[in-house]
C-alpha positions as CSV (number, residue, x, y, z in Angstrom):
1,X,-54.0,-85.0,11.0
2,X,-57.0,-81.7,10.5
3,X,-60.2,-82.1,12.0
4,X,-63.3,-80.8,11.0
5,X,-63.0,-77.9,14.0
6,X,-59.6,-76.7,12.2
7,X,-61.5,-76.1,8.8
8,X,-62.1,-72.9,7.8
9,X,-64.9,-72.1,5.5
10,X,-65.5,-69.5,2.7
11,X,-69.7,-69.1,2.1
12,X,-70.3,-67.0,-1.0
13,X,-74.5,-66.7,-1.4
14,X,-75.5,-65.1,-4.4
15,X,-78.8,-65.0,-6.9
16,X,-78.4,-66.5,-10.1
17,X,-80.3,-64.8,-12.8
18,X,-82.8,-67.1,-14.2
19,X,-81.7,-66.7,-17.8
20,X,-78.1,-67.3,-16.8
21,X,-78.8,-70.9,-15.5
22,X,-77.9,-72.9,-18.2
23,X,-74.8,-71.3,-18.6
24,X,-73.9,-71.4,-14.8
25,X,-74.3,-75.5,-15.2
26,X,-71.8,-75.0,-18.1
27,X,-69.3,-73.1,-16.6
28,X,-68.9,-74.3,-13.2
29,X,-65.8,-76.5,-14.1
30,X,-64.4,-72.9,-15.2
31,X,-65.5,-71.0,-12.0
32,X,-63.6,-73.8,-9.8
33,X,-60.1,-73.0,-9.4
34,X,-58.0,-75.0,-7.3
35,X,-55.6,-73.4,-4.4
36,X,-53.2,-74.9,-1.9
37,X,-55.5,-75.9,0.9
38,X,-59.1,-76.5,-0.1
39,X,-60.3,-79.0,1.1
40,X,-64.0,-79.4,-0.5
41,X,-66.1,-77.2,-2.6
42,X,-69.9,-77.8,-2.8
43,X,-72.8,-75.8,-4.4
44,X,-76.0,-75.9,-3.2
45,X,-79.3,-74.8,-5.1
46,X,-82.0,-73.8,-2.8
47,X,-85.3,-76.2,-3.9
48,X,-87.8,-73.3,-2.8
49,X,-85.6,-70.5,-4.8
50,X,-83.6,-72.5,-7.5
51,X,-82.2,-68.9,-8.4
52,X,-80.5,-68.5,-4.9
53,X,-77.3,-70.2,-4.8
54,X,-74.6,-71.3,-1.8
55,X,-71.1,-71.3,-2.6
56,X,-69.0,-73.2,0.3
57,X,-65.4,-74.1,0.3
58,X,-63.7,-75.7,2.9
59,X,-60.1,-74.5,3.9
60,X,-57.2,-76.4,5.9
61,X,-56.6,-73.4,7.6
62,X,-57.6,-69.6,8.1
63,X,-54.5,-68.5,7.1
64,X,-54.4,-70.4,3.5
65,X,-58.1,-69.0,3.3
66,X,-57.4,-65.4,3.6
67,X,-54.1,-65.9,1.0
68,X,-56.7,-67.3,-1.2
69,X,-58.7,-64.2,-1.2
70,X,-56.2,-62.1,-2.7
71,X,-55.5,-64.1,-5.5
72,X,-56.5,-63.8,-9.0
73,X,-58.4,-67.1,-9.1
74,X,-60.9,-65.7,-6.1
75,X,-61.1,-62.4,-8.1
76,X,-61.8,-64.6,-11.0
77,X,-64.6,-66.3,-9.3
78,X,-66.1,-63.3,-7.8
79,X,-65.9,-61.9,-11.5
80,X,-68.0,-64.8,-13.0
81,X,-70.5,-64.9,-10.4
82,X,-71.0,-61.2,-11.1
83,X,-71.7,-62.1,-15.0
84,X,-73.9,-64.9,-13.9
85,X,-76.0,-62.8,-11.2
86,X,-75.6,-61.0,-7.9
87,X,-73.3,-61.5,-4.7
88,X,-75.5,-61.4,-1.6
89,X,-73.2,-61.9,0.7
90,X,-69.9,-63.6,1.7
91,X,-69.0,-65.2,5.0
92,X,-65.9,-66.6,6.3
93,X,-66.9,-69.0,9.1
94,X,-64.0,-70.1,11.6
95,X,-64.7,-73.6,12.5
96,X,-62.2,-73.5,14.9
97,X,-63.2,-70.1,17.2
98,X,-67.0,-70.7,15.5
99,X,-67.2,-67.3,14.6
100,X,-68.3,-65.9,11.2
101,X,-66.6,-62.8,9.9
102,X,-68.0,-61.1,7.4
103,X,-65.5,-57.8,7.7
104,X,-62.2,-60.0,6.7
105,X,-63.7,-60.6,3.2
106,X,-62.1,-58.4,0.7
107,X,-64.7,-55.4,0.3
108,X,-64.6,-56.2,-3.7
109,X,-67.1,-58.9,-2.7
110,X,-69.8,-57.3,-1.4
111,X,-70.4,-54.3,-4.0
112,X,-68.3,-53.0,-7.3
113,X,-64.9,-54.0,-8.0
114,X,-62.5,-51.5,-5.9
115,X,-58.8,-50.9,-5.9
116,X,-57.0,-53.1,-3.7
117,X,-54.1,-51.1,-3.0
């Protein structure tokens, strides 16, 4: 049985454009694809700065999460978030090793979409 310490988290922080708030709420179901190993997804809105959103996905293992990062589903999520605002940060948090590693996240998350060859 998996414990909380086995989980690996994907955290995406982004700034929602004010004029896209309604569109974000309406498209939330479309942005939430599923993946083998996805345990839970949570979306948090900052009370003091409602345009700041934290997207958190808990994955059963780091390997399953890293495989997800290479899928079209993940690229679609990032593309959708870019239409709605600006991706500020993307982190992989490995609870088993207590490490946060933003270097392992594909480079296209942080800036313009680049080729993944």
